C-alpha positions in Angstrom: 152.9 58.2 82.4 154.4 59.7 79.2 157.5 60.6 81.3 157.7 56.9 82.2 157.5 56.0 78.6 160.3 58.3 77.7 162.4 56.8 80.5 161.8 53.4 78.9 162.9 54.9 75.6 166.2 56.0 77.1 167.0 52.4 78.1 165.6 51.0 74.9 168.8 49.3 73.7 169.3 47.7 77.2 165.9 46.1 76.8 166.9 44.4 73.6 169.8 42.7 75.2 167.7 41.1 78.0 164.8 40.0 75.8 165.4 36.3 75.3 165.8 35.3 71.7 164.2 31.8 71.9 162.0 30.7 69.0 161.6 33.8 66.9 165.1 34.5 65.6 166.9 37.1 63.7 169.1 35.8 60.9 172.2 33.8 61.4 175.1 35.0 59.4 174.6 36.5 56.0 171.5 36.1 53.9 172.9 35.3 50.5 169.6 34.5 48.7 167.6 37.5 49.9 166.9 40.2 47.4 167.9 43.9 48.0 164.2 44.8 48.5 164.1 42.6 51.6 167.3 43.9 53.3 166.6 46.6 55.9 170.2 46.9 57.0 173.7 45.6 56.4 176.2 45.6 59.2 179.6 44.3 58.0 179.0 40.8 56.7 175.6 40.6 58.4 172.3 41.4 56.8 169.1 42.3 58.6 165.9 41.4 56.6 162.5 42.8 56.8 161.4 39.5 58.4 164.0 39.8 61.1 162.9 43.4 61.7 159.1 42.8 61.9 159.6 39.8 64.2 161.5 41.8 66.7 159.2 44.8 66.3 156.2 42.6 67.2 158.0 41.3 70.3 158.8 44.8 71.5 155.4 46.2 70.6 153.7 43.5 72.7 156.2 44.2 75.5 154.9 47.8 75.8 151.3 46.9 75.1 151.4 44.4 78.0 152.8 47.1 80.3 150.6 50.0 79.4 147.5 48.2 78.0 145.1 50.4 76.1 147.2 53.5 77.0 149.8 52.4 74.6 148.3 53.9 71.5 149.7 55.1 68.1 150.7 58.5 69.4 152.8 57.0 72.2 154.4 54.5 69.7 155.5 57.5 67.6 156.8 59.4 70.5 159.0 56.5 71.4 160.0 56.1 67.8 159.4 52.4 68.2 160.2 51.5 64.6 163.5 53.4 64.6 164.6 52.1 68.0 163.9 48.5 67.0 166.0 48.9 63.9 168.8 50.6 65.8 168.8 47.8 68.4 169.2 45.1 65.7 172.1 47.1 64.2 173.7 47.4 67.7 173.4 43.7 68.2 175.3 42.9 65.0 177.9 45.5 66.0 178.5 43.8 69.3 178.6 40.4 67.6 181.3 41.6 65.2 183.2 43.3 68.0 183.2 40.1 70.1 184.4 38.1 67.1 187.2 40.5 66.3 188.3 40.5 69.9 188.7 36.8 69.7 185.9 36.0 72.2 184.3 32.6 71.8 181.6 30.5 73.4 182.7 26.9 74.2 180.5 23.9 73.5 180.3 23.4 77.3 179.0 26.9 77.8 176.5 26.5 75.0 175.2 23.2 76.4 174.9 24.6 79.9 172.9 27.5 78.6 170.6 25.3 76.6 170.0 23.1 79.7 168.9 26.1 81.7 166.3 27.3 79.1 162.9 27.1 80.8 161.3 26.1 77.6 163.3 22.9 77.5 162.6 21.8 81.1 160.3 19.0 82.3 159.7 18.9 86.0 162.5 21.4 86.5 165.1 19.3 84.6 166.3 19.5 81.0 164.5 17.0 78.7 166.1 16.2 75.4 162.7 15.1 73.9 161.1 18.4 75.0 164.0 20.3 73.4 163.8 18.5 70.1 160.0 18.8 70.0 160.1 22.5 70.7 162.5 23.0 67.9 160.5 20.8 65.5 157.3 22.8 66.3 159.1 26.0 65.4 160.7 24.4 62.2 164.2 24.7 63.6 167.0 22.3 63.5 169.3 21.9 66.5 172.1 23.3 64.4 170.2 26.5 63.6 169.0 27.0 67.2 172.5 26.4 68.7 174.1 28.7 66.2 171.8 31.6 67.2 172.1 30.7 70.9 175.9 30.8 70.6 175.7 34.3 69.1 173.3 35.4 71.9 175.8 34.1 74.5 178.7 35.8 72.7 176.9 39.2 72.7 176.1 38.7 76.4 179.8 38.0 77.1 181.1 41.1 75.4 178.3 43.2 77.0 179.3 42.0 80.4 183.0 42.6 79.7 182.2 46.3 78.8 180.0 46.7 81.9 182.7 45.4 84.1 185.0 48.1 82.8 183.2 50.8 84.9 182.6 51.1 88.6 181.3 53.6 91.1 183.9 56.2 92.4 184.4 57.5 95.9 182.5 60.6 94.8 179.6 58.5 93.6 179.5 56.7 96.9 179.5 59.9 98.8 176.6 61.1 96.7 174.7 57.9 97.4 175.4 58.0 101.1 174.3 61.6 101.5 170.7 60.4 102.1 171.9 58.9 105.5 169.8 55.8 104.9 171.8 52.7 104.2 169.2 51.0 102.1 168.6 54.1 100.0 172.3 54.5 99.6 172.6 51.0 98.2 169.8 51.7 95.7 171.3 55.0 94.6 174.8 53.4 94.3 173.3 50.7 92.1 171.4 53.2 90.0 174.6 55.2 89.5 176.5 52.1 88.4 173.7 51.0 86.1 173.7 54.4 84.4 177.5 54.3 84.0 177.3 50.8 82.5 174.6 51.9 80.1 176.6 54.8 78.9 179.7 52.7 78.6 177.9 50.2 76.5 176.3 52.8 74.2 179.6 54.6 73.8 181.4 51.4 72.9 178.8 50.5 70.3 178.8 54.0 68.7 182.6 54.0 68.6 182.8 50.6 67.0 180.3 51.6 64.4 182.9 53.9 62.9 185.0 50.8 62.0 182.2 48.9 60.3 180.5 49.5 57.0 176.8 50.0 57.9 174.0 50.6 55.4 170.4 51.2 56.7 167.3 51.4 54.6 164.7 52.9 56.9 162.3 53.6 54.0 161.6 49.8 53.9 160.0 49.9 57.4 158.2 53.3 57.0 
């Protein structure tokens, strides 16, 4: 089981890009009124607060606890370096956001509205309901402008992530490796696994490379 946990750790940052950021949000834009003691990391113009961090940490912690139940104890949490990985993922998200903005990528109003209409939390009898939408936001003390701003950032990160992933593909050698099993179904699974691995590495490489162009300051002692 511990080996399985380590496997999850290797794909940690991928998890953070597929976790839906719905009602518990990390900050939008800069946090001008937040004191230095509350800032865990600065990524370019963006600031990540302790509140941002602990909200996401709680989501990820519950994710693993739900999978492994009582087996997910303090020792496993430390082996996964859960605290460090959560902080790294928040920094990576901001890096992707900056990269997308600098590349001139945008999310149109139409794309934003379509994404909101597909949110399960806003559906009633399978159809988007404006009253449900506004009530959900009100219950979470969010204005439509705040929610839509965060949703637009989420879509922008998804867009650049997809762009990076599409830059890689399986090669003929990869296909030969996958087909060596002689089983068509297994070959498809192996081919997809190879592609997923390449996409993961491409995304990570892109993020690490872009970090060299951005001023990043991290204060890990604030989450110790």
